MDTraj code that builds the backbone (N, CA, C; nanometers):
import mdtraj as md
import numpy as np

residues = "MET PRO GLU PRO HIS THR ASP PRO LEU ASP ARG VAL ARG ALA ALA ALA ALA GLU ARG GLY LEU ASP ILE GLU ILE ARG GLU ARG PRO ALA ALA ALA SER LEU ALA GLU ALA ALA VAL LEU LEU GLY LEU GLN PRO THR ASP ILE VAL LYS THR LEU VAL VAL LYS ARG ALA ASP ASP SER TYR LEU PHE ALA LEU ILE PRO GLY ASP LEU ALA ILE SER TRP PRO LYS LEU ARG THR VAL VAL GLY VAL ASN LYS LEU ARG LEU PRO GLU PRO GLU LEU ALA LEU ARG ALA THR GLY TYR GLU ARG GLY THR ILE VAL PRO ILE GLY SER THR THR ASP TRP PRO VAL TYR ALA ASP ALA SER ILE VAL GLY ARG ARG ILE ALA MET GLY ALA GLY ALA HIS GLY TYR SER LEU PHE VAL ASP ALA ASP ASP LEU ILE ALA ALA TYR GLY ALA THR VAL ALA ASP ILE SER GLN PRO ALA GLU PRO ARG".split()
xyz = np.array([
    [-0.5778, 2.6480, 0.3832],
    [-0.6195, 2.4952, 0.2659],
    [-0.7025, 2.5243, 0.1596],
    [-0.6618, 2.4336, 0.1117],
    [-0.7126, 2.4613, -0.0704],
    [-0.8557, 2.4594, -0.0944],
    [-0.9119, 2.5395, -0.1685],
    [-1.0210, 2.4776, -0.2263],
    [-1.0260, 2.3639, -0.3558],
    [-1.1332, 2.2651, -0.3026],
    [-1.1058, 2.0785, -0.3971],
    [-1.1507, 2.1198, -0.5186],
    [-1.2438, 2.2391, -0.5069],
    [-1.2717, 2.2829, -0.6476],
    [-1.2004, 2.3355, -0.7436],
    [-1.1159, 2.3503, -0.7093],
    [-1.0394, 2.4791, -0.7952],
    [-0.9354, 2.4385, -0.8423],
    [-0.8383, 2.4296, -1.0023],
    [-0.7432, 2.3633, -1.0952],
    [-0.6390, 2.3050, -0.9946],
    [-0.7105, 2.1957, -1.0813],
    [-0.5816, 2.0796, -0.9451],
    [-0.4735, 2.1353, -0.9177],
    [-0.3754, 2.2046, -1.0751],
    [-0.2874, 2.2249, -1.0919],
    [-0.2009, 2.3719, -1.0441],
    [-0.3502, 2.4746, -1.0686],
    [-0.3319, 2.5990, -0.9699],
    [-0.3438, 2.5796, -0.8491],
    [-0.3708, 2.4437, -0.7804],
    [-0.3470, 2.4272, -0.6129],
    [-0.2314, 2.3748, -0.5990],
    [-0.2086, 2.3263, -0.6827],
    [-0.0856, 2.2542, -0.6381],
    [0.0124, 2.4156, -0.6258],
    [0.0410, 2.4759, -0.7809],
    [0.1428, 2.5529, -0.7565],
    [0.1139, 2.6871, -0.6321],
    [-0.0127, 2.6607, -0.5764],
    [-0.0417, 2.7772, -0.4756],
    [-0.0486, 2.8124, -0.3907],
    [0.0282, 2.6506, -0.3160],
    [0.0075, 2.5349, -0.2329],
    [0.2185, 2.5935, -0.1795],
    [0.2968, 2.5143, -0.2698],
    [0.4313, 2.5591, -0.3117],
    [0.4753, 2.6612, -0.2850],
    [0.4348, 2.7724, -0.3901],
    [0.4569, 2.9541, -0.2872],
    [0.3860, 2.9435, -0.1708],
    [0.3037, 2.8989, -0.1325],
    [0.2742, 2.9362, 0.0162],
    [0.4526, 2.8703, 0.1119],
    [0.4217, 2.8068, 0.0757],
    [0.5687, 2.7322, 0.1336],
    [0.7002, 2.7612, 0.0902],
    [0.7037, 2.8400, 0.0006],
    [0.8353, 2.8450, -0.0619],
    [0.8873, 2.7669, -0.1028],
    [0.8476, 2.6459, -0.2385],
    [0.8802, 2.5614, -0.2671],
    [0.9361, 2.6024, -0.3744],
    [1.0296, 2.5013, -0.4846],
    [1.0435, 2.5663, -0.5867],
    [0.9628, 2.4020, -0.6682],
    [0.8890, 2.4345, -0.7803],
    [0.8808, 2.3173, -0.8359],
    [0.8694, 2.3267, -0.9725],
    [0.9107, 2.1941, -1.0437],
    [0.8543, 2.2606, -1.1286],
    [0.7425, 2.1380, -1.2565],
    [0.6344, 2.2348, -1.3247],
    [0.5871, 2.1121, -1.3740],
    [0.5745, 2.1485, -1.5564],
    [0.5283, 1.9494, -1.5405],
    [0.5934, 1.9176, -1.6566],
    [0.4817, 1.8392, -1.7545],
    [0.4041, 1.8714, -1.8620],
    [0.2887, 1.7698, -1.9580],
    [0.4044, 1.6492, -1.9867],
    [0.3554, 1.5359, -1.9831],
    [0.4168, 1.4219, -1.9741],
    [0.2906, 1.2883, -2.0781],
    [0.3198, 1.2287, -2.1425],
    [0.3565, 1.1195, -2.2504],
    [0.2481, 1.0639, -2.1717],
    [0.1221, 0.9719, -2.1755],
    [0.1366, 0.8126, -2.0774],
    [0.2530, 0.7693, -2.1146],
    [0.2091, 0.6741, -2.0149],
    [0.3657, 0.5584, -2.0215],
    [0.2839, 0.3873, -1.9546],
    [0.3974, 0.3297, -2.0659],
    [0.2961, 0.2146, -1.9809],
    [0.3259, 0.1340, -1.8705],
    [0.4811, 0.1692, -1.8118],
    [0.5760, 0.1319, -1.7208],
    [0.5670, 0.1923, -1.6437],
    [0.6601, 0.2349, -1.4989],
    [0.7343, 0.2882, -1.4706],
    [0.8620, 0.3373, -1.5476],
    [0.9213, 0.2139, -1.6393],
    [1.0681, 0.2137, -1.6735],
    [0.9985, 0.3130, -1.8029],
    [0.9354, 0.3178, -1.9168],
    [0.8722, 0.3698, -1.9829],
    [0.8745, 0.5577, -1.9323],
    [0.8027, 0.5365, -1.8409],
    [0.7897, 0.7213, -1.8125],
    [0.9056, 0.7599, -1.7541],
    [0.9931, 0.6761, -1.7216],
    [1.1675, 0.6919, -1.6875],
    [1.2115, 0.7776, -1.7651],
    [1.2474, 0.6965, -1.8703],
    [1.2614, 0.7133, -2.0251],
    [1.1995, 0.8228, -2.0900],
    [1.0964, 0.9221, -2.0892],
    [1.0525, 1.0193, -2.1445],
    [1.0895, 1.1656, -2.0376],
    [1.0752, 1.0845, -1.9317],
    [1.1060, 1.1466, -1.7789],
    [1.2669, 1.2319, -1.8060],
    [1.3232, 1.1067, -1.8803],
    [1.4748, 1.1396, -1.8848],
    [1.5556, 1.1296, -1.7104],
    [1.4938, 1.0389, -1.6679],
    [1.5287, 1.0131, -1.5118],
    [1.5725, 0.8239, -1.5186],
    [1.6313, 0.7971, -1.4120],
    [1.5609, 0.6373, -1.3410],
    [1.4781, 0.6439, -1.2725],
    [1.4000, 0.5002, -1.2404],
    [1.2887, 0.4735, -1.2275],
    [1.2739, 0.4894, -1.0580],
    [1.3912, 0.5043, -0.9840],
    [1.4025, 0.5615, -0.8702],
    [1.4084, 0.7050, -0.8452],
    [1.4145, 0.7710, -0.9594],
    [1.3558, 0.9522, -0.9451],
    [1.2090, 0.9944, -0.9417],
    [1.1367, 0.8540, -0.9472],
    [1.0126, 0.8697, -1.0276],
    [0.9494, 0.8285, -0.8404],
    [0.8944, 0.9056, -0.7819],
    [0.8598, 0.8767, -0.6332],
    [0.6709, 0.8948, -0.6295],
    [0.6305, 0.8019, -0.5900],
    [0.4984, 0.7636, -0.5665],
    [0.4326, 0.8411, -0.4804],
    [0.3455, 0.8459, -0.4621],
    [0.2755, 0.9478, -0.3630],
    [0.1718, 0.9162, -0.2944],
    [0.1454, 0.7292, -0.2051],
    [0.0226, 0.7726, -0.1290],
    [0.0028, 0.7450, -0.0093],
    [-0.1955, 0.7137, -0.0512],
    [-0.2729, 0.8189, 0.1179],
    [-0.2653, 0.7118, 0.1550],
    [-0.2694, 0.6726, 0.2579],
    [-0.2325, 0.5514, 0.3434],
    [-0.3792, 0.5923, 0.4837],
    [-0.4288, 0.5042, 0.4565],
    [-0.5277, 0.5660, 0.5908],
    [-0.5191, 0.4362, 0.7268],
    [-0.5285, 0.5265, 0.8363],
    [-0.5368, 0.4650, 0.9421],
    [-0.6697, 0.4106, 1.0001],
    [-0.6865, 0.3383, 1.1292],
    [-0.7783, 0.2418, 1.1810],
    [-0.9223, 0.4114, 1.2864],
    [-0.8132, 0.5322, 1.2392],
    [-0.9221, 0.6207, 1.3164],
    [-0.9889, 0.7572, 1.2235],
    [-0.9300, 0.6863, 1.0618],
    [-1.0274, 0.7411, 0.9866],
    [-0.9351, 0.8901, 0.9482],
    [-0.7980, 0.8923, 0.9983],
    [-0.7345, 1.0172, 0.9813],
    [-0.6186, 0.9169, 0.8610],
    [-0.5968, 0.9911, 0.8162],
    [-0.4391, 0.9694, 0.6427],
    [-0.3587, 1.0068, 0.7196],
    [-0.2332, 0.9798, 0.5937],
    [-0.0982, 1.0230, 0.5388],
    [-0.0479, 0.9869, 0.4533],
    [0.0424, 1.0607, 0.4005],
    [0.1119, 1.0431, 0.2768],
    [0.2788, 0.9907, 0.2919],
    [0.2444, 0.8742, 0.2224],
    [0.4355, 0.8366, 0.2170],
    [0.4517, 0.8013, 0.0747],
    [0.6249, 0.8425, 0.0728],
    [0.6485, 0.8652, -0.0850],
    [0.7626, 0.7576, -0.0672],
    [0.7782, 0.6852, -0.1263],
    [0.7960, 0.5951, -0.1943],
    [0.8636, 0.5628, -0.3190],
    [1.0042, 0.5516, -0.3596],
    [1.0520, 0.5335, -0.4676],
    [0.9854, 0.3957, -0.5676],
    [0.9962, 0.4873, -0.6934],
    [0.8601, 0.4445, -0.7748],
    [0.9203, 0.2801, -0.7830],
    [1.0510, 0.2461, -0.7965],
    [1.1563, 0.0783, -0.8211],
    [1.1143, -0.0077, -0.7464],
    [1.0295, 0.1022, -0.5548],
    [1.0574, 0.0135, -0.4627],
    [0.8724, 0.0079, -0.4400],
    [0.8659, -0.0958, -0.3165],
    [0.7160, -0.1075, -0.2213],
    [0.7171, -0.0455, -0.1112],
    [0.5552, 0.0333, -0.0893],
    [0.5832, 0.0858, 0.0814],
    [0.6005, -0.0672, 0.1628],
    [0.6887, -0.0484, 0.3192],
    [0.6653, -0.1620, 0.3622],
    [0.5840, -0.1415, 0.4546],
    [0.4808, -0.2047, 0.4676],
    [0.3650, -0.2108, 0.6018],
    [0.4542, -0.2475, 0.7252],
    [0.4792, -0.3395, 0.7167],
    [0.5500, -0.3339, 0.8856],
    [0.6268, -0.2421, 0.9080],
    [0.7377, -0.1923, 0.8351],
    [0.8463, -0.0774, 0.8469],
    [0.7451, 0.0596, 0.9075],
    [0.6395, 0.0853, 0.8062],
    [0.5282, 0.2226, 0.7949],
    [0.4502, 0.2459, 0.9141],
    [0.4074, 0.1080, 0.9706],
    [0.3071, 0.0903, 1.1044],
    [0.4219, 0.0807, 1.2404],
    [0.5502, 0.0387, 1.2344],
    [0.6076, 0.0967, 1.3305],
    [0.7013, 0.2522, 1.4017],
    [0.6716, 0.3033, 1.2076],
    [0.7604, 0.4988, 1.2204],
    [0.5817, 0.5584, 1.2510],
    [0.4636, 0.4514, 1.2144],
    [0.3652, 0.6231, 1.2792],
    [0.3184, 0.5646, 1.3850],
    [0.3652, 0.4229, 1.4600],
    [0.3146, 0.3901, 1.5816],
    [0.1984, 0.3206, 1.5879],
    [0.1248, 0.2515, 1.4856],
    [0.0379, 0.2064, 1.4758],
    [0.0405, 0.0289, 1.4832],
    [-0.0985, 0.0119, 1.4817],
    [-0.0705, -0.1466, 1.3723],
    [-0.1819, -0.1626, 1.3590],
    [-0.2296, -0.1140, 1.2308],
    [-0.3307, -0.0959, 1.1259],
    [-0.3102, -0.0168, 1.0552],
    [-0.3061, 0.0059, 0.9416],
    [-0.2850, 0.1116, 0.8421],
    [-0.2927, 0.0089, 0.7230],
    [-0.3912, 0.1245, 0.6244],
    [-0.4797, 0.0395, 0.4586],
    [-0.4500, 0.1304, 0.3492],
    [-0.4641, 0.1096, 0.2138],
    [-0.4737, 0.1862, 0.0768],
    [-0.6012, 0.1750, 0.1523],
    [-0.6107, 0.3270, 0.0936],
    [-0.8070, 0.3028, 0.0608],
    [-0.8426, 0.2663, -0.0209],
    [-0.9926, 0.3138, -0.0512],
    [-1.0578, 0.2803, -0.1736],
    [-1.0891, 0.4501, -0.2494],
    [-1.0111, 0.4554, -0.3853],
    [-1.0026, 0.5571, -0.4981],
    [-1.0621, 0.6736, -0.4283],
    [-1.2213, 0.6940, -0.3931],
    [-1.2919, 0.7579, -0.3430],
    [-1.2688, 0.8264, -0.2377],
    [-1.2446, 0.7817, -0.1599],
    [-1.1808, 0.7807, -0.0012],
    [-1.0776, 0.8433, -0.0093],
    [-0.9389, 0.8647, -0.0836],
    [-0.7867, 0.8509, -0.1420],
    [-0.8807, 0.9851, -0.1799],
    [-0.9667, 1.0246, -0.2692],
    [-1.0015, 1.2203, -0.2960],
    [-1.1205, 1.2199, -0.2687],
    [-1.1298, 1.2374, -0.1690],
    [-1.2041, 1.2313, -0.0442],
    [-1.0930, 1.3306, 0.0560],
    [-1.0284, 1.2489, 0.0806],
    [-0.8752, 1.2733, 0.2177],
    [-0.7929, 1.4670, 0.0547],
    [-0.8534, 1.4419, -0.0388],
    [-0.7107, 1.4933, -0.0264],
    [-0.7212, 1.5852, -0.1651],
    [-0.8359, 1.5522, -0.2362],
    [-0.8778, 1.6260, -0.3738],
    [-0.8345, 1.6209, -0.5071],
    [-0.7416, 1.4933, -0.4657],
    [-0.7017, 1.4809, -0.5839],
    [-0.7181, 1.3343, -0.6112],
    [-0.7307, 1.2915, -0.7695],
    [-0.7412, 1.1227, -0.8345],
    [-0.5689, 1.0490, -0.8110],
    [-0.6510, 0.9316, -0.7610],
    [-0.5209, 0.7841, -0.7588],
    [-0.4485, 0.8466, -0.8776],
    [-0.3476, 0.8394, -0.8991],
    [-0.2166, 0.8358, -0.9949],
    [-0.2025, 0.9718, -0.9758],
    [-0.3066, 1.0358, -0.9437],
    [-0.1954, 1.2515, -0.9372],
    [-0.2055, 1.2588, -0.8142],
    [-0.1513, 1.1662, -0.7225],
    [-0.1621, 1.1974, -0.5736],
    [-0.0340, 1.2328, -0.5606],
    [-0.0276, 1.4302, -0.4872],
    [0.0644, 1.4340, -0.4310],
    [0.0589, 1.5813, -0.2992],
    [0.1937, 1.5655, -0.1912],
    [0.0901, 1.5995, -0.0262],
    [0.1201, 1.8028, -0.1180],
    [0.1595, 1.8076, -0.2077],
    [0.1537, 1.9579, -0.2457],
    [-0.0527, 1.9592, -0.2822],
    [-0.0645, 2.0827, -0.1521],
    [-0.1892, 2.1374, -0.2242],
    [-0.3086, 2.0644, -0.2327],
    [-0.2601, 1.9489, -0.1119],
    [-0.3857, 1.8648, -0.0994],
    [-0.5180, 1.9229, 0.0239],
    [-0.6219, 1.9261, -0.0133],
    [-0.7550, 1.9664, 0.0902],
    [-0.7190, 1.9689, 0.2229],
    [-0.6691, 1.8186, 0.2516],
    [-0.5976, 1.9070, 0.3729],
    [-0.4719, 1.8200, 0.4387],
    [-0.3761, 1.8574, 0.4757],
    [-0.2505, 1.8804, 0.5393],
    [-0.2465, 1.7589, 0.6004],
    [-0.2291, 1.6720, 0.5740],
    [-0.1949, 1.5232, 0.6030],
    [0.0090, 1.4990, 0.6960],
    [0.0174, 1.4548, 0.7227],
    [0.1576, 1.4009, 0.7597],
    [0.1979, 1.3393, 0.6455],
    [0.3594, 1.3654, 0.6115],
    [0.4033, 1.3388, 0.5124],
    [0.5289, 1.2515, 0.6260],
    [0.5259, 1.1341, 0.5407],
    [0.6523, 1.0657, 0.5591],
    [0.7551, 0.9676, 0.4262],
    [0.8532, 1.0257, 0.4306],
    [0.9129, 1.0292, 0.2932],
    [1.0404, 0.8885, 0.3102],
    [1.0306, 0.8408, 0.2612],
    [1.1639, 0.6928, 0.2576],
    [1.2543, 0.7584, 0.2817],
    [1.3914, 0.6925, 0.3505],
    [1.4873, 0.7653, 0.2937],
    [1.5887, 0.7679, 0.1891],
    [1.5612, 0.6848, 0.1017],
    [1.6586, 0.6874, -0.0034],
    [1.6338, 0.7723, -0.0787],
    [1.5098, 0.8861, -0.1107],
    [1.4330, 1.0260, -0.0991],
    [1.5462, 1.1137, -0.1343],
    [1.5988, 1.1225, -0.0314],
    [1.7183, 1.2482, 0.0184],
    [1.7839, 1.2596, -0.0397],
    [1.7796, 1.4087, -0.0691],
    [1.9481, 1.4192, -0.1312],
    [1.8875, 1.4874, -0.2775],
    [1.8116, 1.3977, -0.3718],
    [1.7915, 1.3758, -0.4733],
    [1.6724, 1.4690, -0.5830],
    [1.6743, 1.5028, -0.6877],
    [1.5425, 1.6140, -0.7381],
    [1.4879, 1.4618, -0.7870],
    [1.3188, 1.4666, -0.7126],
    [1.2435, 1.3795, -0.7676],
    [1.1248, 1.4607, -0.8601],
    [1.0604, 1.2813, -0.9284],
    [0.9691, 1.3550, -1.0603],
    [0.8253, 1.3204, -0.9084],
    [0.7357, 1.3528, -0.9310],
    [0.6185, 1.2969, -0.8315],
    [0.4101, 1.3312, -0.9303],
    [0.3688, 1.2951, -0.8660],
    [0.2008, 1.3583, -0.9607],
    [0.1840, 1.5060, -0.9452],
    [0.1209, 1.5494, -0.9819],
    [0.1455, 1.7060, -0.9933],
    [-0.0128, 1.7502, -1.0185],
    [-0.0641, 1.6591, -0.9258],
    [-0.2652, 1.6635, -0.9255],
    [-0.3549, 1.6164, -1.0571],
    [-0.2858, 1.6307, -1.1082],
    [-0.3579, 1.6205, -1.2579],
    [-0.3381, 1.5135, -1.3197],
    [-0.4210, 1.4154, -1.4193],
    [-0.3671, 1.3575, -1.5121],
    [-0.2268, 1.4535, -1.6726],
    [-0.1353, 1.3455, -1.6808],
    [-0.0899, 1.3980, -1.7946],
    [0.0643, 1.5273, -1.7519],
    [0.0708, 1.4973, -1.6206],
    [0.1339, 1.6082, -1.5764],
    [0.2309, 1.5250, -1.4543],
    [0.3509, 1.5816, -1.4469],
    [0.4949, 1.5450, -1.3421],
    [0.5223, 1.6723, -1.2886],
    [0.5484, 1.6573, -1.1236],
    [0.5605, 1.7399, -1.1213],
    [0.7864, 1.6721, -1.0468],
    [0.8029, 1.8318, -1.0686],
    [0.9763, 1.8067, -1.0487],
    [1.0017, 1.9109, -0.9187],
    [1.0474, 1.8672, -0.8492],
    [1.1014, 1.9262, -0.6833],
    [1.2340, 1.8524, -0.5880],
    [1.3206, 1.8912, -0.5258],
    [1.3764, 1.8503, -0.5013],
    [1.3607, 1.7969, -0.4027],
    [1.3932, 1.6848, -0.3271],
    [1.3804, 1.5841, -0.2149],
    [1.3727, 1.7039, -0.1040],
    [1.4324, 1.6898, -0.0334],
    [1.5078, 1.7858, 0.0406],
    [1.4196, 1.8837, 0.0571],
    [1.4183, 1.9820, -0.0539],
    [1.3244, 2.1597, 0.0068],
    [1.1849, 2.0738, 0.0842],
    [1.1508, 1.9554, -0.0201],
    [0.9835, 1.8394, -0.0041],
    [0.9956, 1.8870, 0.1398],
    [1.0947, 1.8128, 0.1656],
    [1.1026, 1.7299, 0.3241],
    [1.0876, 1.8071, 0.4168],
    [1.1762, 1.9157, 0.4195],
    [1.1031, 1.9902, 0.4871],
    [1.0188, 2.1214, 0.4721],
    [0.9405, 2.1671, 0.3976],
    [0.8804, 2.2658, 0.3987],
    [0.7594, 2.1161, 0.4403],
    [0.7387, 2.0385, 0.4342],
    [0.5970, 1.9698, 0.4862],
    [0.7067, 1.8903, 0.5945],
    [0.7328, 1.9553, 0.6235],
    [0.7701, 1.8889, 0.7917],
    [0.7303, 1.7355, 0.8124],
    [0.8541, 1.6629, 0.7095],
    [0.8481, 1.5001, 0.7010],
    [0.8948, 1.4418, 0.7917],
    [0.8382, 1.3170, 0.7723],
    [0.9490, 1.2197, 0.8648],
    [0.9585, 1.1669, 0.8242],
    [1.1240, 1.0904, 0.7721],
    [1.2098, 0.9815, 0.6866],
    [1.3462, 0.9488, 0.7552],
    [1.2358, 0.8185, 0.6984],
    [1.2254, 0.7348, 0.7278],
    [1.2968, 0.6078, 0.7046],
    [1.3522, 0.4383, 0.6688],
    [1.2960, 0.3484, 0.5787],
    [1.2075, 0.2622, 0.6481],
    [1.1274, 0.2865, 0.4878],
    [0.9136, 0.2368, 0.4888],
    [0.9736, 0.1709, 0.3801],
    [1.0400, 0.1839, 0.3041],
    [1.0232, 0.0682, 0.1714],
    [1.0309, -0.0297, 0.2021],
    [1.0164, -0.1581, 0.1157],
    [1.1123, -0.3096, 0.0450],
    [1.1341, -0.3313, -0.0971],
    [1.1885, -0.3826, -0.1407],
    [1.1883, -0.4557, -0.3061],
    [1.0625, -0.4414, -0.3337],
    [0.9865, -0.4213, -0.4629],
    [0.8811, -0.4629, -0.5390],
    [0.8894, -0.6265, -0.5574],
    [0.7706, -0.6218, -0.5703],
    [0.7529, -0.7732, -0.5897],
    [0.7450, -0.7639, -0.7656],
    [0.8260, -0.8317, -0.7983],
    [0.8513, -0.9098, -0.9556],
    [0.7021, -0.8939, -1.0516],
    [0.6821, -0.8076, -1.1795],
    [0.5281, -0.8487, -1.2150],
    [0.5748, -0.8908, -1.3458],
])
top = md.Topology()
chain = top.add_chain()
for i, resn in enumerate(residues, 1):
    res = top.add_residue(resn, chain, resSeq=i)
    for name in ("N", "CA", "C"):
        top.add_atom(name, md.element.get_by_symbol(name[0]), res)
traj = md.Trajectory(xyz[None], top)
């Protein structure tokens, strides 16, 4: 289990190496929107994947990997997980559960290896996601990430609400 006090980027790199996962971490400028972030990274919005830490009623957690242009579908995720209650935790609980601040969360190098649930739409793609620290993005082949973490792949997303 990675030490929470170590540099987050070092934790991510070490955890990826332990699992034989080929990752690339790039510094990136701040973006005001998903569309702007995609342009800055040379990607489509669907290739930017959010890692959501989700709290169960028993105070355990899981990770849900959702493409940036979609939203989590709570009914679908509850069905796949087999529970009646799930929620997003407060930022301090997410930090305590993963060792990462909200907006940087990634399963790789989390202080606890919580189960990973990946939306089926990411299969077969190279994705960008949080890298454990603000101002950085991590690039990885989704299939390799899914295999390295034994992730459950299912349809757990829905169209995002227009803003």
